[in-house]
LUMSELUM-917314 format. One record per residue (C-alpha): x, y, z; residue in one letter. Coordinates in steps of 0.05 Angstrom, whole numbers, padded with zeros to 5 digits, always signed. Last residue first. Layout:
<atoms>
XYZa
...
</atoms>
This chain:
<atoms>
+00112-01759+00246l
+00093-01818+00290p
+00123-01816+00359r
+00175-01869+00378a
+00162-01900+00446t
+00162-01973+00426g
+00228-01986+00462r
+00262-02008+00397e
+00231-01948+00361e
+00257-01901+00415r
+00327-01933+00409r
+00326-01925+00333r
+00306-01851+00339e
+00362-01838+00389s
+00413-01873+00344q
+00390-01835+00283r
+00392-01768+00320h
+00462-01783+00349h
+00489-01800+00280r
+00459-01738+00249a
+00482-01692+00306h
+00554-01715+00308g
+00569-01698+00236r
+00525-01638+00221a
+00468-01658+00176a
+00474-01651+00100v
+00417-01611+00072q
+00366-01633+00020f
+00318-01578-00005s
+00353-01571-00072c
+00346-01503-00106g
+00415-01498-00138i
+00437-01445-00087h
+00409-01485-00028r
+00450-01545-00050l
+00511-01500-00058e
+00503-01473+00013a
+00496-01544+00039n
+00559-01564+00001v
+00597-01505+00030p
+00574-01523+00101e
+00588-01598+00097v
+00655-01593+00060l
+00701-01591+00121e
+00668-01654+00148g
+00687-01697+00087p
+00623-01724+00054l
+00619-01800+00063d
+00557-01796+00108e
+00525-01754+00053a
+00519-01817+00011m
+00472-01849+00061d
+00431-01785+00067a
+00427-01778-00009a
+00401-01848-00013s
+00432-01911-00039t
+00402-01967-00081s
+00403-01932-00149i
+00367-01967-00206s
+00298-01947-00183p
+00319-01874-00186s
+00318-01819-00134g
+00306-01744-00137e
+00347-01735-00074t
+00402-01776-00106l
+00408-01724-00161a
+00413-01668-00110s
+00466-01707-00071l
+00507-01718-00134l
+00501-01646-00157e
+00520-01619-00088a
+00580-01666-00084w
+00604-01645-00153q
+00595-01571-00138q
+00634-01576-00073v
+00691-01614-00107l
+00694-01563-00163t
+00697-01506-00112t
+00753-01540-00074h
+00795-01551-00137q
+00810-01622-00154i
+00883-01638-00144p
+00919-01655-00209e
+00927-01723-00240l
+00971-01739-00300g
+00996-01805-00272a
+01064-01772-00260r
+01028-01719-00220q
+00995-01772-00177f
+01061-01805-00158v
+01094-01737-00148a
+01041-01718-00097q
+01062-01774-00049c
+01109-01733-00006h
+01059-01675-00005s
+00999-01713+00022r
+01035-01760+00069h
+01000-01827+00073w
+00969-01858+00135q
+00969-01933+00147t
+00918-01960+00196p
+00948-01992+00257g
+01016-02007+00285h
+01064-01952+00305a
+01135-01946+00276h
+01124-01872+00259p
+01063-01842+00293q
+00990-01837+00275h
+00980-01909+00255g
+01030-01938+00207r
+01067-01883+00171i
+01074-01869+00097a
+01112-01823+00049c
+01165-01808+00101g
+01223-01836+00060s
+01236-01894+00107r
+01163-01916+00110l
+01152-01912+00034a
+01219-01947+00020h
+01202-02002+00069r
+01138-02013+00029s
+01070-01991+00057p
+01021-02049+00062q
+00975-02068+00005g
+00993-02142+00009n
+01035-02139-00055a
+01076-02083-00026d
+01060-02009-00027r
+01105-01949-00043l
+01137-01980-00105g
+01108-01929-00154a
+01060-01982-00182e
+01036-01995-00111s
+01022-01921-00099l
+00983-01918-00164l
+00943-01980-00145r
+00929-01952-00076g
+00900-01888-00106c
+00857-01928-00155h
+00830-01970-00097v
+00819-01908-00053a
+00777-01879-00110s
+00799-01820-00152i
+00782-01745-00152g
+00853-01722-00139y
+00842-01696-00068i
+00791-01751-00057r
+00846-01804-00068g
+00885-01778-00008l
+00822-01781+00034d
+00807-01853+00015t
+00880-01875+00020l
+00880-01847+00091s
+00914-01780+00103l
+00973-01749+00138w
+00985-01676+00115q
+00922-01646+00142p
+00902-01582+00105e
+00928-01514+00128s
+00986-01513+00079a
+00942-01540+00023a
+00911-01472+00007s
+00980-01440+00005p
+01006-01491-00046p
+01053-01541-00015p
+01126-01520-00010q
+01179-01558-00047s
+01238-01579-00005g
+01232-01651-00024r
+01193-01674-00084i
+01203-01748-00078l
+01237-01792-00129h
+01201-01859-00129l
+01237-01922-00145m
</atoms>
């Protein structure tokens, strides 16, 4: 079973970060997919065969269902309590600057487009964590890319408003 790192303090930069995360967000810290993250947690005995948190994970504080212990809903994983699993797999958290650079390079490449890629920079930007929007936009400007990630609520609202105008036949041509 997993031996947790209790009493250890998270690095100063992680202290202000959320501690309860989805598999997707937990995986992003280490630069891996949610599937890979879940597989590592399963191998450590923290998830059962159905992908649900094990009793050990719930009792040890590695996982909660929903946003409170004993609640039903999406499982959340504790960042620091699960870190030993990722360290044993040889993974280290990706530095913030590296993450920003990777996102900027990806979005810039998607802006150029390719017939073999079926997603756009705007579609991919929807997966960008909110706290990275401003630094990624700054990096995009720095590398000379004209694409900018829209603020969270604004982009969704704009697309919905545009779609409603098109449905009513009142959309203006650009």
